[in-house]
C-alpha positions in Angstrom: 0.0 0.0 0.0 1.4 3.4 -1.0 2.3 6.1 1.5 -0.4 8.4 0.1 -3.2 5.6 0.3 -2.2 4.9 4.0 -2.4 8.7 4.8 -5.9 8.8 3.1 -7.1 6.0 5.1 -5.8 7.3 8.4 -7.5 10.6 7.8 -10.9 8.9 7.0 -10.5 6.7 10.2 -9.8 9.9 12.2 -13.0 11.5 10.7 -15.0 8.6 11.6 -13.9 8.4 15.0 -14.5 12.0 15.7 -17.9 11.8 14.2 -18.8 8.9 16.5 -17.6 10.8 19.6 -19.4 13.9 18.7 -22.6 14.5 21.0 -25.9 13.8 19.3 -27.0 17.3 19.6 -23.9 18.5 17.7 -24.1 16.0 14.9 -27.6 16.9 14.0 -29.3 13.8 15.5 -32.1 14.5 18.0 -31.1 14.3 21.7 -32.9 11.6 23.6 -34.3 14.3 25.8 -36.2 15.6 22.9 -38.5 12.6 23.1 -39.0 12.8 26.8 -42.1 14.5 28.3 -41.0 16.7 31.1 -41.9 15.3 34.5 -43.5 18.2 35.8 -45.6 18.8 32.6 -46.8 15.1 32.8 -47.6 15.2 36.6 -49.5 18.6 36.1 -51.7 17.0 33.4 -52.4 14.0 35.5 -53.2 16.1 38.5 -55.6 18.3 36.5 -57.5 15.2 35.2 -57.8 13.9 38.8 -59.0 17.4 39.9 -61.6 17.5 37.1 -62.9 13.9 38.0 -63.1 14.9 41.7 -65.0 18.0 40.8 -67.6 16.0 38.8 -67.9 13.5 41.7 -68.5 16.2 44.2 -71.2 17.8 42.1 -73.2 14.5 42.4 -72.7 14.6 46.2 -73.8 18.1 46.5 -77.0 17.5 44.5 -78.2 14.6 46.9 -76.0 15.0 50.1 -75.0 18.6 50.3 -73.9 18.3 54.0 -71.5 15.6 53.2 -70.1 17.8 50.3 -69.6 20.6 52.7 -67.4 18.4 55.0 -65.3 17.3 52.0 -64.9 20.8 50.7 -64.1 22.6 54.1 -60.5 23.3 54.6 -60.7 22.6 58.3 -63.4 20.4 60.0 -64.3 21.4 63.4 -64.2 18.0 65.3 -66.0 19.5 68.3 -69.0 20.2 66.0 -68.9 16.4 65.0 -68.9 15.3 68.6 -71.5 17.6 69.6 -73.8 17.8 66.7 -72.9 14.8 64.5 -76.5 14.1 63.6 -76.7 17.5 61.7 -73.2 17.5 60.2 -73.4 13.8 59.0 -77.0 12.9 59.6 -78.3 9.4 60.2 -81.9 8.4 60.8 -83.5 7.2 64.1 -83.7 3.7 62.5 -80.1 3.4 61.9 -78.8 0.0 62.9 -76.7 0.5 66.2 -74.6 -2.5 65.5 -72.9 -0.6 62.6 -69.5 1.0 63.7 -70.8 4.0 61.7 -73.4 4.9 64.4 -70.4 6.8 65.9 -70.3 10.1 64.1 -66.5 10.2 64.2 -66.4 7.0 62.4 -68.7 8.5 59.5 -66.4 11.4 59.4 -63.3 9.1 59.2 -65.0 7.0 56.4 -66.0 10.2 54.4 -62.5 11.7 54.7 -60.9 8.3 53.6 -63.1 8.2 50.5 -62.0 11.8 49.9 -58.3 10.7 49.6 -59.1 8.5 46.8 -61.6 10.7 45.0 -60.7 11.3 41.4 -58.1 8.4 41.2 -58.4 6.9 37.7 -59.7 3.5 37.2 -57.1 0.6 36.7 -58.3 -3.1 36.5 -56.5 -4.9 39.6 -55.1 -1.5 40.7 -54.6 -0.9 44.4 -52.8 2.5 44.5 -53.3 6.1 43.8 -52.0 5.5 40.2 -55.1 3.5 39.5 -57.6 1.4 41.4 -60.5 -0.9 40.6 -63.9 -1.3 42.5 -62.9 -3.9 44.9 -59.5 -2.4 45.5 -61.3 0.9 46.3 -63.5 -0.6 48.9 -60.7 -2.8 50.3 -58.3 0.2 50.8 -61.1 2.6 52.2 -62.6 0.1 54.6 -59.4 -1.3 55.9 -58.3 2.3 56.7 -61.5 3.5 58.1 -62.2 0.5 60.2 -58.7 -0.5 61.3 -59.4 -4.0 60.2 -58.0 -5.9 57.2 -60.7 -6.4 54.4 -59.7 -7.8 51.1 -60.8 -9.7 48.2 -62.6 -9.3 44.8 -66.1 -8.0 44.7 -67.5 -11.5 44.7 -65.3 -12.5 47.7 -66.3 -9.4 49.6 -70.1 -10.2 48.8 -69.7 -13.7 50.5 -68.7 -12.1 53.8 -72.1 -10.5 54.5 -75.7 -11.4 55.1 -77.5 -10.0 52.1 -79.7 -6.9 52.5 -81.8 -7.0 49.3 -84.2 -4.1 50.1 -82.4 -1.0 48.7 -84.3 1.3 51.0 -82.9 -0.7 54.0 -79.3 0.3 53.2 -77.5 2.9 55.5 -74.4 4.9 55.7 -71.3 2.6 55.6 -72.9 -0.5 54.0 -71.3 -2.0 50.9 -73.5 -2.2 47.8 -73.0 -5.0 45.3 -74.0 -5.1 41.7 -73.8 -7.7 38.8 -71.2 -7.2 36.1 -71.8 -5.7 32.6 -73.3 -9.1 31.5 -77.0 -8.6 32.0 -77.9 -12.3 31.8 -75.6 -13.0 34.7 -76.4 -12.6 38.3 -72.7 -13.0 39.5 -71.3 -10.0 41.6 -69.1 -8.0 39.4 -69.1 -4.6 41.1 -69.0 -3.0 44.6 -69.3 0.3 46.1 -69.7 2.1 49.5 -73.3 3.3 50.3 -73.7 6.9 51.8 -77.4 7.4 51.8 -80.3 8.8 49.7 -79.2 6.5 46.8 -75.7 7.8 46.7 -72.6 5.4 46.7 -68.9 6.0 46.3 -67.2 3.5 43.9 -64.3 3.1 41.4 -66.1 3.6 38.0 -64.4 2.1 34.9 -65.3 5.3 33.1 -64.9 8.0 35.7 -62.5 6.6 38.2 -63.2 7.0 41.9 -66.6 9.1 42.1 -70.0 9.2 43.4 -73.1 8.0 41.6 -76.9 7.7 42.4 -78.4 4.1 42.0 -80.8 5.6 39.4 -77.7 6.6 37.1 -77.4 4.5 34.1 -78.0 0.9 34.6 -77.1 0.6 38.4 -80.8 0.0 39.4 -81.1 -2.9 37.1 -77.7 -4.3 38.2 -78.3 -4.0 41.9 -78.2 -7.3 43.8 -77.9 -6.6 47.5 -75.9 -4.8 50.3 -74.0 -5.8 53.1 -73.4 -4.3 56.6 -70.3 -4.2 58.8 -71.3 -4.9 62.4 -69.4 -4.1 65.6 -71.0 -7.0 67.4 -70.3 -10.8 67.1 -73.0 -12.4 64.9 -74.4 -16.0 64.7 -72.4 -16.8 61.6 -69.2 -14.8 61.1 -68.5 -16.6 57.8 -71.5 -14.8 56.3 -71.2 -11.3 58.0 -68.5 -8.7 58.3 -67.4 -8.7 61.9 -65.5 -5.5 62.7 -65.0 -3.9 66.2 -65.5 -0.3 66.3 -62.1 1.5 67.1 
């Protein structure tokens, strides 16, 4: 190989090495960061969507249970008012089953505030976190925290723990409310929520995330199966009823 040819190859080799070692932004190629969505921007959009979903949920609550909405929208809840006048702040009727731990106004407040922590969270099948949650995950997380007792399982598994309350008008604050799935011909439990009163229940909707709905919304009336009640007293058959001691 001639000296001139060797020199030419050496120059080409040097240029190639220089090109490969040049940062992508200087070589004209796009930087990897150009394809990365800024974290703050992504987080901001996610939070806005959650805030919007929460706003729509609260509008339902305000329509049917305005005092409950007042509690959730208040910056500071006066606990002494809950203690002294719980019936007016988070009202229950005189027929309220006293075996329920939610006969205690502080327990009612705790349940509402726990639901509020999840309000607006998007729906994710099998989800159990603030990044996404499904219906049974929502009831599991909320009831475990509110009652201080572990409560787990799918919607069908949760339904088996209770004596069924078939009369919708007999449901009260803190009861679970069970529905069939989207298959109209099947009576299998496929959805669960937390009943608050006057037909309103909190749940993780596949369309709207954690929200409030009225039983007359959409097809919920047709899908309703029965309710279940947590009890603070021992019952005859603990295999069929939720047994939770009031903290």
